[in-house]
LUMLUMMAR-461619 format. One record per residue (C-alpha): residue in one letter; x, z, y. Coordinates in pm, whole numbers, padded with zeros to 5 digits, always signed. Example, Ala and Ser with C-alpha at 12.3 -4.5 7.8 and 13.67 -1.06 7.14 Angstrom:
// LUMLUMMAR-461619
A+01230+00780-00450 S+01367+00714-00106 
// end
This chain:
// LUMLUMMAR-461619
L+00258+04052-04610 S+00466+04216-04324 G+00764+04018-04400 F+00601+03667-04343 I+00642+03485-04011 T+00374+03258-03884 R+00464+02927-03732 E+00292+03071-03388 E+00531+03348-03385 T+00848+03130-03421 E+00729+02915-03115 V+00682+03205-02881 G+00944+03412-02721 E+01313+03331-02666 E+01605+03267-02905 I+01899+03519-02872 E+02242+03575-03017 M+02317+03950-03040 T+02662+04100-03101 P+02720+04457-03192 M+03037+04648-03094 V+03198+04799-03383 F+03448+05106-03398 A+03580+05082-03749 K+03827+05365-03689 G+03640+05571-03443 L+03842+05626-03114 A+04153+05513-03286 D+04082+05170-03201 S+03945+05009-02888 G+03630+04854-03037 Y+03572+04505-03135 W+03280+04268-03161 G+03105+04230-03488 D+02909+03947-03653 K+02656+03769-03448 F+02301+03782-03516 F+02059+03481-03421 G+01705+03586-03390 R+01403+03546-03172 I+01225+03795-02944 V+00922+03813-02719 A+00867+04023-02410 E+00597+04292-02397 D+00651+04470-02088 V+00865+04333-01822 N+00832+04620-01571 V+00978+04921-01752 G+01171+05192-01589 K+01294+05206-01223 G+01625+05169-01055 Y+01828+04933-00817 L+02116+04879-01091 R+01931+04698-01360 K+01610+04536-01446 I+01455+04678-01768 L+01199+04506-02011 R+01031+04589-02351 V+01068+04320-02601 K+00941+04284-02981 V+01168+04139-03255 I+01014+03835-03417 Y+01311+03754-03677 G+01662+03760-03717 L+01805+04085-03585 E+01801+04290-03946 P+01917+04543-04057 I+01983+04654-03678 F+01634+04593-03559 E+01358+04491-03812 S+01085+04239-03729 G+00816+04383-03529 K+01036+04651-03379 T+01014+04706-02997 C+01361+04714-02825 I+01480+04754-02471 I+01663+04490-02279 K+01859+04581-01978 I+01987+04319-01719 R+02217+04428-01457 N+02109+04368-01091 L+02404+04119-00984 I+02316+04116-00604 T+02389+04485-00589 F+02755+04402-00658 G+02804+04185-00352 T+02762+03811-00440 K+02503+03553-00428 N+02724+03256-00540 E+02589+03122-00874 S+02907+03064-01046 T+03009+03391-00955 L+02702+03565-01029 L+02721+03415-01429 E+03077+03524-01424 N+02960+03883-01305 N+02678+03883-01547 Y+02922+03843-01841 D+03173+04090-01731 L+02951+04360-01624 T+02733+04349-01949 I+03054+04362-02148 Q+03156+04678-01950 S+02804+04828-01994 C+02847+04781-02376 K+03206+04933-02379 I+03113+05229-02180 Q+02834+05318-02363 N+02960+05278-02710 T+03286+05423-02641 T+03078+05743-02506 R+02914+05740-02823 E+03232+05778-03035 Y+03321+06079-02793 C+02968+06219-02852 K+03001+06188-03237 I+03331+06420-03215 F+03159+06656-02989 A+02874+06663-03239 A+03106+06744-03516 E+03259+07027-03320 A+02920+07174-03196 R+02776+07184-03556 V+03021+07459-03638 V+02916+07664-03330 P+02655+07949-03426 N+02307+07869-03306 F+02406+07549-03110 G+02085+07418-03205 Q+01992+07037-03159 I+02276+06807-03150 L+02345+06522-02879 E+02336+06185-02985 I+02392+05837-02797 I+02253+05517-02931 P+02433+05207-02960 L+02425+04930-02698 N+02445+04565-02829 L+02536+04245-02639 I+02290+03962-02622 Y+02305+03612-02482 R+01988+03435-02395 P+02082+03077-02361 A+01734+02982-02200 N+01754+03227-01926 N+01929+03191-01575 I+02090+03522-01624 P+02197+03484-01979 Y+02377+03802-02078 A+02202+04135-02127 T+02211+04453-02342 I+01968+04572-02611 E+01904+04915-02765 D+01635+05110-02952 D+01310+05153-02808 L+01279+05550-02793 E+00958+05731-02785 G+00879+06042-02568 R+00952+06139-02213 F+01275+06032-02030 E+01453+06263-01781 K+01773+06199-01593 Y+02035+06467-01616 C+02317+06319-01428 I+02320+06001-01211 K+02543+05847-00957 D+02411+05754-00628 K+02452+05441-00414 S+02755+05625-00247 G+02903+05739-00553 N+02791+06113-00549 L+02686+06289-00875 H+02343+06470-00889 M+02313+06691-01185 K+02059+06924-01342 N+02171+07243-01519 T+01884+07469-01613 S+01726+07356-01950 E+01895+07396-02280 I+01928+07010-02308 E+02083+06977-01973 K+02330+07253-02019 K+02441+07081-02356 C+02458+06762-02146 C+02693+06942-01886 A+02901+07082-02191 F+02943+06725-02323 Q+03066+06601-01985 H+03320+06898-01957 W+03436+06844-02308 V+03508+06476-02259 Y+03685+06531-01942 Q+03925+06789-02083 W+03924+06612-02427 T+04079+06299-02227 N+04302+06506-01992 G+04090+06407-01701 N+04080+06030-01773 V+03688+06010-01871 L+03404+06132-01656 I+03061+06058-01792 T+02836+06002-01480 D+02506+05852-01612 L+02302+06056-01875 
// end
């Protein structure tokens, strides 16, 4: 009976459009937007995480996002804090909302493709251990929301730690003590060298 949806469930939450980003040929192409999914979600926790750059909330999928997200699965939505980027004009805010959300998707999904190559090379290193993975980020449009564009991703279990962040002044703060932190550091250096200094990962 888990596949049945009650009338009450279809009337709660909000309708969304979700669009995944696709790299059919890996980094050989620049990525493109895949087919749209039309579904419904409902907020479960509207105060997840901390930070000045984005608002984070946990939602549950009601229907329409399979096979990426099954009905009943919880996901994380991130909404960029547009005031941080220097404007309060409504039309400019909406334009920035779209541009910044698209940028977030492109950055994370492109970084994910780099991570796949890094992981393939790391697998042949003796005793490298657990391989790094970056989860995909999908674009969503929320027509009933004042800030309509956001990203949606898997709701991962466990404890979250920041390895590398960029502060308001643009300075990087990194940790390099544990095994996973050293692997993140190796990934950063690998990407920087692999791209001849054109790409630097600043948020892990």
